[in-house]
C-alpha distance (Angstrom), angle and dihedral (degrees) to the residues before:
residue distance angle dihedral
M1 . . .
V2 3.82 . .
L3 3.80 90.9 .
M4 3.80 91.7 51.2
F5 3.82 89.8 50.0
L6 3.83 90.3 51.3
H7 3.80 89.4 49.7
M8 3.81 89.4 53.0
I9 3.82 91.8 50.7
L10 3.80 91.6 48.3
L11 3.80 91.4 48.9
M12 3.80 90.8 51.4
L13 3.81 91.6 49.4
F14 3.81 92.3 48.9
V15 3.82 92.0 47.8
V16 3.82 93.4 49.3
Q17 3.82 91.1 46.1
A18 3.81 91.1 48.9
I19 3.83 90.7 49.9
A20 3.82 90.3 55.4
F21 3.79 92.5 56.1
V22 3.82 93.4 38.2
T23 3.79 91.2 58.8
L24 3.79 90.7 47.8
H25 3.80 91.0 49.8
E26 3.80 90.6 49.2
R27 3.80 90.6 53.8
H28 3.80 90.2 50.6
L29 3.81 92.0 49.6
L30 3.81 92.8 47.4
G31 3.78 90.1 47.1
G32 3.80 91.4 53.2
R33 3.78 91.0 46.3
Q34 3.84 89.3 54.3
Q35 3.82 92.6 44.7
R36 3.79 96.6 -109.2
I37 3.77 132.7 110.6
G38 3.78 104.3 -113.9
P39 3.83 125.3 -150.9
N40 3.82 108.6 -17.5
Q41 3.82 108.2 135.0
V42 3.81 105.3 78.4
S43 3.82 109.6 84.1
I44 3.84 117.5 -41.9
M45 3.83 110.0 -10.0
G46 3.81 89.5 -21.3
I47 3.78 91.6 -69.5
V48 3.82 95.6 151.2
Q49 3.81 94.8 42.6
A50 3.80 91.8 106.3
I51 3.83 91.9 53.8
F52 3.80 92.4 53.7
D53 3.82 90.4 45.6
C54 3.81 88.5 54.2
I55 3.81 91.9 49.8
K56 3.79 90.3 49.8
L57 3.80 91.2 51.6
L58 3.81 93.5 47.9
K59 3.81 90.3 53.1
K60 3.79 91.6 57.0
E61 3.78 119.6 102.4
Q62 3.80 117.8 -110.6
M63 3.78 107.7 -130.3
T64 3.81 114.7 -161.6
P65 3.84 112.6 -149.1
L66 3.79 114.3 -113.5
N67 3.82 99.9 -116.5
S68 3.80 98.6 29.2
A69 3.80 127.0 120.5
E70 3.80 93.3 -104.0
T71 3.84 99.7 -162.4
S72 3.81 94.5 48.0
F73 3.79 91.1 41.6
I74 3.81 90.5 57.6
L75 3.84 97.5 40.9
V76 3.82 100.7 46.2
P77 3.83 97.1 74.5
G78 3.80 90.4 53.5
V79 3.80 90.8 50.2
F80 3.81 90.0 48.1
F81 3.81 90.9 53.8
S82 3.81 92.1 44.7
V83 3.82 92.1 54.1
M84 3.80 90.1 51.7
F85 3.81 90.7 48.7
L86 3.81 92.7 49.8
E87 3.79 90.0 54.4
W88 3.82 89.5 67.3
F89 3.80 90.5 64.5
V90 3.83 92.5 68.1
L91 3.80 93.2 64.8
P92 3.82 119.6 98.0
Y93 3.80 113.1 -107.6
S94 3.78 128.4 -164.1
F95 3.80 90.4 -127.9
D96 3.79 129.2 54.5
F97 3.81 100.4 -88.8
M98 3.82 123.7 139.3
T99 3.78 94.6 -41.4
F100 3.78 106.8 153.3
E101 3.79 134.5 176.9
Y102 3.82 101.2 -110.6
S103 3.79 101.5 40.5
I104 3.85 93.8 135.8
L105 3.81 91.5 57.3
F106 3.82 90.0 45.9
F107 3.80 88.6 51.0
L108 3.83 91.3 52.3
C109 3.81 89.2 52.1
L110 3.82 91.1 51.0
I111 3.82 96.2 50.3
G112 3.79 89.0 46.4
F113 3.80 90.6 51.5
S114 3.80 95.3 44.6
V115 3.80 92.9 70.7
Y116 3.80 89.5 59.5
T117 3.79 90.6 61.1
T118 3.81 89.5 53.1
L119 3.81 90.9 46.8
V120 3.80 94.6 48.0
S121 3.83 93.8 44.2
G122 3.80 90.1 56.7
A123 3.81 95.3 40.8
V124 3.84 99.3 48.6
S125 3.82 93.6 48.5
K126 3.84 90.1 69.2
S127 3.79 90.1 -140.2
K128 3.79 121.0 137.0
Y129 3.79 91.5 -142.2
G130 3.81 92.2 48.5
M131 3.80 91.9 47.2
V132 3.80 93.4 51.3
G133 3.80 90.6 47.9
A134 3.82 91.2 50.0
I135 3.83 92.4 49.6
R136 3.79 90.1 48.9
A137 3.80 91.5 50.6
S138 3.81 93.3 49.6
S139 3.81 95.3 48.3
Q140 3.80 90.3 44.6
S141 3.80 91.5 52.5
V142 3.81 91.4 53.5
S143 3.80 90.4 55.2
Y144 3.79 99.1 50.2
E145 3.83 104.7 28.9
I146 3.80 93.5 68.6
A147 3.80 91.7 56.3
F148 3.81 90.5 40.3
S149 3.81 91.0 54.0
L150 3.80 90.9 49.6
Y151 3.82 91.2 52.0
L152 3.80 90.9 51.0
L153 3.80 89.3 47.8
A154 3.81 87.9 55.2
V155 3.82 88.3 51.8
I156 3.82 90.4 50.8
I157 3.82 90.5 52.1
H158 3.79 91.1 46.6
I159 3.81 97.3 50.6
N160 3.85 93.2 31.4
M161 3.81 90.8 -136.3
F162 3.80 138.0 99.6
Y163 3.79 95.7 -137.9
F164 3.79 134.7 68.3
Y165 3.76 121.0 -106.4
S166 3.79 129.9 167.3
F167 3.78 119.0 -101.8
F168 3.78 141.1 136.6
N169 3.80 117.1 -124.5
L170 3.80 124.9 161.6
S171 3.81 92.1 -153.1
L172 3.82 89.9 69.4
M173 3.80 93.8 50.8
V174 3.83 90.3 83.5
I175 3.82 89.7 71.8
Y176 3.81 95.3 47.1
L177 3.82 96.7 94.1
P178 3.85 95.4 47.8
F179 3.81 87.6 44.9
L180 3.82 89.5 54.2
F181 3.83 91.1 53.8
M182 3.79 91.8 51.2
V183 3.80 92.0 47.1
L184 3.81 88.7 55.0
A185 3.81 89.6 51.8
E186 3.80 93.0 46.4
L187 3.81 91.2 51.3
N188 3.82 93.7 45.1
R189 3.79 88.3 -126.1
A190 3.81 126.3 152.5
P191 2.98 129.1 -48.1
F192 3.86 86.4 29.2
D193 3.83 98.2 39.4
F194 3.81 94.6 126.0
A195 3.82 94.4 132.8
E196 3.82 91.4 63.9
G197 3.81 104.2 21.8
E198 3.82 97.5 168.2
S199 3.82 93.9 -164.6
E200 3.83 91.0 53.3
L201 3.82 109.6 24.3
V202 3.84 103.4 26.8
S203 3.82 91.2 -127.0
G204 3.80 103.1 -20.0
Y205 3.79 121.8 -141.3
N206 3.84 94.2 4.3
V207 3.81 97.3 47.0
E208 3.84 94.5 115.8
Y209 3.81 97.0 46.0
S210 3.79 126.4 99.3
S211 3.81 140.4 153.6
V212 3.84 116.4 18.3
A213 3.82 93.7 -7.1
F214 3.79 92.2 56.5
V215 3.82 91.0 45.1
L216 3.82 89.7 55.7
L217 3.80 91.6 48.8
F218 3.79 89.8 47.5
L219 3.81 92.6 49.1
G220 3.78 90.4 48.2
E221 3.81 92.4 51.5
Y222 3.80 97.0 47.3
G223 3.79 93.3 37.6
A224 3.81 87.8 58.0
L225 3.80 89.0 48.9
L226 3.80 90.4 54.1
F227 3.81 91.5 43.7
F228 3.80 94.9 53.6
S229 3.79 90.4 47.5
T230 3.81 87.5 54.6
L231 3.81 92.3 44.5
T232 3.82 90.5 52.9
S233 3.80 89.0 52.4
V234 3.83 90.5 50.1
L235 3.81 95.9 47.4
F236 3.78 100.2 42.9
F237 3.82 111.8 15.4
D238 3.81 109.0 35.0
F239 3.82 96.8 -102.7
S240 3.80 100.9 -59.9
F241 3.81 118.5 175.5
F242 3.79 89.5 -149.9
V243 3.82 89.5 57.7
I244 3.84 90.1 50.5
Y245 3.80 89.2 55.5
L246 3.82 91.8 43.3
M247 3.80 93.1 49.3
F248 3.80 91.7 50.4
T249 3.82 90.9 48.2
I250 3.81 90.6 50.6
L251 3.82 90.9 52.4
V252 3.81 90.5 50.4
F253 3.81 93.9 47.7
I254 3.81 90.4 49.1
R255 3.81 87.9 55.0
S256 3.81 91.1 51.2
A257 3.82 95.9 44.3
F258 3.80 108.1 40.2
P259 3.82 129.8 59.9
R260 3.78 122.9 -136.8
F261 3.81 116.5 -75.5
R262 3.74 120.5 -117.2
Y263 3.81 107.4 -102.0
D264 3.80 96.9 -121.6
L265 3.82 90.8 47.8
M266 3.80 90.0 53.0
M267 3.80 92.2 51.8
S268 3.80 93.4 47.7
F269 3.81 90.5 46.0
F270 3.81 92.9 57.3
W271 3.82 97.8 37.2
F272 3.81 101.4 39.4
K273 3.81 102.8 28.9
L274 3.82 114.2 23.3
L275 3.83 96.2 35.6
P276 3.84 95.0 55.0
V277 3.81 90.1 44.4
S278 3.82 90.1 51.5
L279 3.83 90.1 51.4
I280 3.81 89.9 50.6
F281 3.81 92.0 51.0
L282 3.81 91.5 46.2
G283 3.79 91.1 50.0
Y284 3.80 90.7 48.9
F285 3.81 93.6 52.2
I286 3.83 91.3 45.8
I287 3.81 93.7 50.7
V288 3.79 97.1 41.5
L289 3.80 102.2 37.5
L290 3.80 105.0 31.4
């Protein structure tokens, strides 16, 4: 029991440390994409820039909106971070650490629950921008999570197991591109960043948060980005660290290259294109493998 608790603490420390350098790397990539240098002044090549940014955020004052539900407003960021942290337990590890038989089903429950934290964080802040961002996130999740669940069901049929394990199989590569689109929607990344939408909603569902609460939301968002990069490596490329880095780089370059979708086009894309394709893939795996 004590050893498992120590493993959990170490995993949390490694995830938080990785997020610090992931954000710094994203700023460097976006800077290069926009033909500028990016952060490079703090320490050697700006390597501790993320640490000083975190200290600056923690020193900020947390202002609670006047008419907000104060208890929920304070608790939601912690729940958001906890959901992200629990997602890391579904990955296969080389040592005996929280690997259980139905990790795929547990993962589906977590991604279904994560949208409620976004919805509640926007609703309890009593901000019009936050409320619109929360409604967008909830309606967006309905459109992509059905197709996402069907794709994972196809994976379950293919591997004949209810838990993730690392392997390389060319027959699953046909679902990689649709999987990438749904990962972008799950992470609220461009071109599906409707929940934040800086040019429309200031910052969306987290517009009223600052200090520790904003840090927890930020860690939850980028921890999920790192997790889905790792999950892609596990599902398609036999858990390669190079693929984790490559997947993260692809997600950043998509953000820098593509504008935000129109909302109605996003809904029609998931309902009328990805959902039928997911049903076709599921039918194929059922007919061929069962």
